[in-house]
C-alpha positions as CSV (number, residue, x, y, z in Angstrom):
1,X,7.7,71.7,-20.8
2,X,4.5,70.2,-19.3
3,X,4.6,66.5,-18.6
4,X,1.6,66.0,-20.9
5,X,3.8,67.3,-23.8
6,X,6.0,64.2,-23.5
7,X,4.0,61.0,-24.1
8,X,7.1,58.9,-23.8
9,X,7.6,60.0,-20.2
10,X,5.5,57.1,-18.8
11,X,7.7,54.4,-20.3
12,X,10.8,56.2,-19.1
13,X,9.4,56.3,-15.6
14,X,8.4,52.7,-15.8
15,X,11.9,51.6,-16.7
16,X,13.3,53.9,-14.1
17,X,11.1,52.5,-11.3
18,X,11.8,48.9,-12.3
19,X,15.2,49.6,-10.7
20,X,17.3,47.4,-13.0
21,X,21.1,47.8,-12.8
22,X,21.7,51.1,-14.6
23,X,24.1,49.7,-17.2
24,X,21.5,47.0,-18.1
25,X,18.9,49.7,-18.6
26,X,21.2,51.9,-20.7
27,X,22.3,48.9,-22.8
28,X,18.7,47.9,-23.5
29,X,17.7,51.5,-24.4
30,X,20.7,51.6,-26.8
31,X,19.6,48.4,-28.5
32,X,15.8,49.2,-28.7
33,X,16.1,52.9,-29.2
34,X,13.6,53.9,-26.5
35,X,12.0,52.6,-23.3
36,X,8.6,52.3,-25.0
37,X,10.0,50.0,-27.6
38,X,11.9,48.0,-25.0
39,X,8.9,47.6,-22.8
40,X,6.9,46.4,-25.8
41,X,9.4,43.7,-26.7
42,X,8.4,40.1,-26.6
43,X,9.7,37.7,-23.9
44,X,11.4,35.6,-26.6
45,X,13.2,38.6,-28.1
46,X,14.4,39.7,-24.7
47,X,15.5,36.2,-23.9
48,X,17.4,35.9,-27.2
49,X,19.3,39.1,-26.2
50,X,20.4,37.4,-22.9
51,X,18.1,39.3,-20.7
52,X,17.7,37.4,-17.4
53,X,14.5,35.9,-16.1
54,X,14.1,38.3,-13.2
55,X,14.1,41.3,-15.5
56,X,11.8,39.6,-18.0
57,X,9.3,38.8,-15.3
58,X,9.1,42.5,-14.3
59,X,8.7,43.6,-17.9
60,X,6.0,41.0,-18.5
61,X,4.2,42.2,-15.4
62,X,4.2,45.7,-16.7
63,X,2.9,44.6,-20.1
64,X,0.1,42.6,-18.5
65,X,-0.9,45.2,-15.9
66,X,0.3,48.7,-17.0
67,X,-2.4,50.6,-15.1
68,X,-2.3,48.6,-11.8
69,X,0.1,47.7,-9.0
70,X,3.0,49.3,-7.2
71,X,4.9,50.3,-10.3
72,X,1.9,52.2,-11.6
73,X,1.6,54.0,-8.3
74,X,5.2,55.0,-8.4
75,X,4.9,56.3,-12.0
76,X,1.7,58.3,-11.1
77,X,3.4,59.8,-8.0
78,X,6.4,61.0,-10.1
79,X,4.1,62.5,-12.8
80,X,2.1,64.3,-10.2
81,X,5.3,65.7,-8.6
82,X,6.4,67.0,-12.1
83,X,3.2,69.0,-12.4
84,X,4.1,71.0,-9.3
85,X,5.6,74.5,-9.7
86,X,9.4,74.5,-10.3
87,X,9.5,70.7,-10.8
88,X,10.7,69.0,-13.9
89,X,11.5,65.5,-15.0
90,X,14.3,65.4,-17.6
91,X,14.9,62.0,-19.4
92,X,18.1,61.0,-21.1
93,X,16.7,61.8,-24.5
94,X,15.4,65.2,-23.4
95,X,17.0,68.1,-25.2
96,X,17.4,69.8,-21.8
97,X,19.5,66.9,-20.5
98,X,23.0,68.3,-19.9
99,X,25.5,67.2,-22.6
100,X,28.4,67.0,-20.1
101,X,26.5,64.5,-18.0
102,X,25.5,62.4,-21.0
103,X,29.1,61.8,-21.8
104,X,29.9,59.8,-18.6
105,X,29.9,56.0,-18.6
106,X,26.7,55.7,-16.5
107,X,24.5,58.8,-17.0
108,X,21.2,58.8,-15.0
109,X,18.1,57.6,-16.8
110,X,16.3,60.7,-15.7
111,X,16.7,63.7,-13.4
112,X,14.3,65.1,-10.9
113,X,14.9,68.9,-11.1
114,X,13.6,71.6,-8.8
115,X,14.3,75.1,-10.1
116,X,15.6,76.1,-13.5
117,X,16.5,73.2,-15.8
118,X,18.2,75.7,-18.1
119,X,21.1,76.2,-15.6
120,X,22.2,72.5,-16.1
121,X,23.7,73.5,-19.4
122,X,25.8,76.3,-18.0
123,X,29.6,75.8,-17.7
124,X,30.0,74.4,-14.2
125,X,32.8,74.0,-11.7
126,X,32.3,71.6,-8.8
127,X,33.5,72.9,-5.5
128,X,33.6,70.2,-2.8
129,X,35.3,69.4,0.5
130,X,35.0,68.3,4.0
131,X,31.8,68.4,6.1
132,X,34.1,69.2,9.0
133,X,36.0,71.9,7.4
134,X,38.0,74.5,9.3
135,X,36.7,78.1,9.5
136,X,39.4,79.1,7.1
137,X,38.4,76.4,4.6
138,X,34.7,77.4,4.8
139,X,35.5,81.0,4.2
140,X,37.9,80.2,1.3
141,X,35.2,78.1,-0.4
142,X,32.7,80.9,-0.1
143,X,35.1,83.6,-1.5
144,X,36.3,81.4,-4.3
145,X,32.7,80.5,-5.2
146,X,31.8,84.2,-5.3
147,X,34.6,85.1,-7.6
148,X,34.3,82.1,-9.9
149,X,30.5,82.7,-10.2
150,X,31.2,86.3,-11.2
151,X,33.6,84.9,-13.9
152,X,30.8,82.9,-15.6
153,X,31.1,79.5,-13.9
154,X,28.0,78.0,-12.2
155,X,29.1,76.4,-8.9
156,X,27.9,72.8,-8.4
157,X,28.2,70.9,-5.2
158,X,26.4,68.5,-2.9
159,X,24.4,70.5,-0.4
160,X,26.4,69.0,2.5
161,X,27.6,70.8,5.6
162,X,31.0,72.5,5.5
163,X,32.6,73.3,2.1
164,X,29.5,72.3,0.0
165,X,27.1,74.6,1.8
166,X,29.6,77.5,1.9
167,X,30.2,77.2,-1.9
168,X,26.5,77.3,-2.7
169,X,26.1,80.4,-0.4
170,X,29.0,82.2,-2.0
171,X,27.4,81.9,-5.4
172,X,24.0,83.0,-4.1
173,X,25.5,86.0,-2.4
174,X,26.5,87.5,-5.8
175,X,23.2,86.7,-7.4
176,X,24.5,83.8,-9.5
177,X,22.9,80.4,-10.0
178,X,24.2,77.3,-8.2
179,X,23.4,73.6,-8.6
180,X,23.0,71.2,-5.7
181,X,23.1,67.4,-6.5
182,X,21.3,65.5,-3.8
183,X,21.7,61.9,-2.5
184,X,18.0,61.7,-1.6
185,X,14.6,61.9,-3.3
186,X,13.6,65.3,-4.5
187,X,11.0,65.6,-1.7
188,X,13.7,65.4,1.0
189,X,16.4,67.8,2.0
190,X,19.5,66.4,3.7
191,X,20.9,67.7,6.0
192,X,17.7,69.2,7.4
193,X,19.4,72.4,8.5
194,X,20.0,73.2,4.9
195,X,16.2,73.4,4.1
196,X,16.3,77.2,3.8
197,X,19.5,77.0,1.7
198,X,17.8,74.5,-0.6
199,X,14.9,76.9,-1.1
200,X,17.3,79.7,-2.1
201,X,19.0,77.4,-4.6
202,X,15.6,76.5,-6.2
203,X,14.9,80.2,-6.6
204,X,18.3,81.0,-8.2
205,X,19.5,77.7,-9.6
206,X,18.5,74.0,-9.3
207,X,18.3,71.1,-7.0
208,X,18.7,67.8,-8.9
209,X,18.7,64.1,-8.0
210,X,18.5,60.7,-9.8
211,X,16.8,59.0,-6.8
212,X,13.1,58.3,-6.6
213,X,10.7,60.3,-4.5
214,X,10.8,59.3,-0.9
215,X,14.4,58.1,-0.9
216,X,16.1,58.8,2.4
217,X,19.9,59.3,2.6
218,X,22.1,56.2,2.9
219,X,25.9,56.1,2.9
220,X,26.0,54.2,-0.4
221,X,24.0,56.9,-2.2
222,X,26.6,59.6,-1.7
223,X,29.4,58.2,-3.9
224,X,26.7,57.5,-6.5
225,X,25.7,61.1,-6.3
226,X,29.3,62.3,-6.6
227,X,29.7,61.0,-10.1
228,X,26.9,63.4,-11.2
229,X,28.6,66.3,-9.5
230,X,31.8,65.7,-11.4
231,X,29.9,64.6,-14.5
232,X,28.1,67.9,-14.8
233,X,31.2,70.0,-14.4
234,X,34.2,71.0,-16.4
235,X,36.4,70.5,-13.3
236,X,36.4,69.7,-9.6
237,X,38.0,72.0,-7.0
238,X,38.6,70.3,-3.6
239,X,39.1,72.9,-0.9
240,X,39.6,70.7,2.2
241,X,39.5,66.9,2.3
242,X,40.8,64.2,4.7
243,X,42.6,61.2,3.3
244,X,39.3,59.1,3.5
245,X,36.8,61.6,2.1
246,X,33.9,61.6,-0.3
247,X,35.5,64.5,-2.0
248,X,38.3,62.3,-3.1
249,X,35.7,60.0,-4.6
250,X,34.4,62.9,-6.6
251,X,37.9,63.8,-7.7
252,X,38.5,60.1,-8.9
253,X,35.3,60.3,-10.9
254,X,36.5,63.5,-12.4
255,X,39.7,61.9,-13.5
256,X,37.8,58.9,-15.0
257,X,35.5,61.4,-16.8
258,X,38.3,63.4,-18.3
259,X,37.6,66.5,-16.1
260,X,40.1,68.9,-14.6
261,X,41.0,68.3,-11.0
262,X,42.1,71.2,-8.7
263,X,43.2,71.0,-5.1
264,X,43.9,73.7,-2.5
265,X,46.9,73.2,-0.2
266,X,46.7,73.9,3.5
267,X,48.6,73.5,6.8
268,X,50.5,70.2,7.3
269,X,49.0,70.2,10.8
270,X,45.4,70.2,9.5
271,X,44.0,66.7,8.9
272,X,41.3,68.0,6.6
273,X,44.0,69.1,4.0
274,X,45.9,65.8,3.8
275,X,43.6,64.6,1.1
276,X,44.3,67.7,-1.0
277,X,48.0,67.3,-0.5
278,X,47.8,63.7,-1.7
279,X,45.8,64.8,-4.8
280,X,48.4,67.4,-5.6
281,X,51.2,64.7,-5.4
282,X,49.1,62.6,-7.8
283,X,48.8,65.4,-10.4
284,X,45.9,67.6,-9.3
285,X,46.6,71.3,-10.1
286,X,47.6,73.3,-7.0
287,X,45.3,76.3,-6.6
288,X,46.2,79.5,-4.9
289,X,44.1,82.0,-6.8
290,X,41.1,81.8,-9.1
291,X,43.4,82.4,-12.1
292,X,44.9,78.9,-11.5
293,X,41.4,77.6,-12.4
294,X,40.4,80.1,-15.0
295,X,43.5,79.5,-17.0
296,X,42.5,75.9,-17.5
297,X,38.8,76.5,-18.1
298,X,38.8,79.9,-20.0
299,X,38.0,78.2,-23.3
300,X,34.7,77.0,-21.8
301,X,33.7,80.4,-20.3
302,X,32.1,83.3,-22.1
303,X,34.7,85.8,-23.0
304,X,32.3,88.5,-21.8
305,X,32.4,86.9,-18.4
306,X,36.1,86.6,-17.9
307,X,39.2,88.5,-18.8
308,X,42.6,87.3,-17.3
309,X,43.7,90.9,-16.7
310,X,40.5,92.0,-14.9
311,X,39.6,90.4,-11.6
312,X,35.9,90.4,-10.5
313,X,35.1,92.8,-7.7
314,X,33.8,91.2,-4.5
315,X,30.9,92.8,-2.7
316,X,32.3,93.2,0.9
317,X,31.1,95.1,3.9
318,X,33.5,98.0,4.8
319,X,35.3,97.6,8.0
320,X,37.7,99.8,10.0
321,X,41.3,98.6,9.6
322,X,43.1,98.0,12.9
323,X,45.6,100.5,14.2
324,X,47.9,101.0,17.1
325,X,48.0,98.1,19.5
326,X,45.1,96.5,17.7
327,X,47.2,96.4,14.5
328,X,50.2,95.0,16.4
329,X,48.0,92.1,17.8
330,X,46.3,91.6,14.4
331,X,49.7,91.1,12.7
332,X,50.6,88.5,15.3
333,X,47.6,86.4,14.4
334,X,48.4,83.9,11.7
335,X,46.5,82.0,9.0
336,X,46.6,78.9,11.3
337,X,45.1,79.0,14.9
338,X,47.3,81.1,17.1
339,X,46.8,80.4,20.8
340,X,46.2,83.2,23.4
341,X,49.3,82.0,25.3
342,X,51.4,82.5,22.2
343,X,49.9,85.9,21.6
344,X,50.7,86.9,25.2
345,X,54.3,85.8,24.7
346,X,54.6,87.6,21.3
347,X,52.9,90.8,22.3
348,X,54.1,91.1,25.9
349,X,50.8,92.6,26.7
350,X,48.8,91.9,29.9
351,X,46.2,89.2,29.5
352,X,43.4,91.6,30.3
353,X,44.6,94.2,27.7
354,X,45.1,91.5,25.0
355,X,41.7,90.0,25.7
356,X,40.1,93.4,25.0
357,X,42.0,93.8,21.8
358,X,41.1,90.3,20.6
359,X,37.4,91.0,21.4
360,X,37.5,94.3,19.3
361,X,39.2,92.6,16.4
362,X,36.7,89.7,16.5
363,X,33.7,92.1,16.6
364,X,35.3,94.0,13.7
365,X,35.4,90.7,11.8
366,X,39.2,91.0,11.4
367,X,39.9,87.7,13.2
368,X,37.9,84.6,14.1
369,X,37.9,82.6,17.3
370,X,38.4,78.9,16.4
371,X,39.5,75.7,18.1
372,X,43.1,76.3,19.2
373,X,43.1,80.1,19.2
374,X,42.5,82.8,16.7
375,X,43.0,83.1,12.9
376,X,42.8,86.0,10.5
377,X,39.5,86.4,8.7
378,X,40.4,85.5,5.1
379,X,37.9,87.9,3.6
380,X,39.7,90.8,5.2
381,X,43.1,90.1,3.9
């Protein structure tokens, strides 16, 4: 829809850029019915409703000078942005506004969307986790995202390093849309190293944000962003999370919003899984396979997309399975980092021979070299 087709977009943007507390703006819209009616209200009427002087001054200024000043410049900038290819502004009363998100206690007044607005109405699962995830956690997120996307769920996450980025990539790898919710303005990508990933998401899904153009990332914006990630989704899967983690904030929002919460267990020695273990103790559903998620969400997924008796096939590169001494060493490598010293002790092989075998297994993508030793490559199990 072209911005010129929505004459009410100007008042929506005006109210948005006035930056009143969100609940105040939502309450006033509920009372007046629309931003245009609200912004046309008299000062005495607003005062009788208990609207404070600071807010009334801003509204009076807009009424007196609607085509001048900083507010007008911000509105014009947003309207010009929305006329760019693949750019959309979706207001709370827009039929394209996702119904799931509208249900939360403080839905955004409007969304800046790059990509396809239609994907916002898809059944979604949020997959989130640590920015400093282990190699095993990153690979798990990617594989689960691939399989869940093949089952009809759109993967939603936060474009961050670690689990978020891997989840987006997993969905893109099987040609399915993914949604990234940003804690910046739509004209910024954070982290910068995900610029290319962001472009791929625009082509196959959507980048969305509630923050004005030009907004740089700040710590306070990420928890605010997280309520949208959970709000869009039927449930939240936490792959790896420390005890003090933004992913746990997303999970708490999910609980408040009545969404399903899933958590993946891990090693008791891995600090990035302690948050997941705490969530499981508090009632989150423990996840070992995609069926643990699909059983809870199957009513919301197209029956054509998912059958409990038929697993989706993953597209994987073929590799030669290890044999002989290579197989012996491979079987000694665990799911947690296994040190070279321990492998020498277990295999009783000379260090030089063992090193050659480990190099072959790594080149064949059977194992991965991580901090503390080697782990099995999850995608090859």
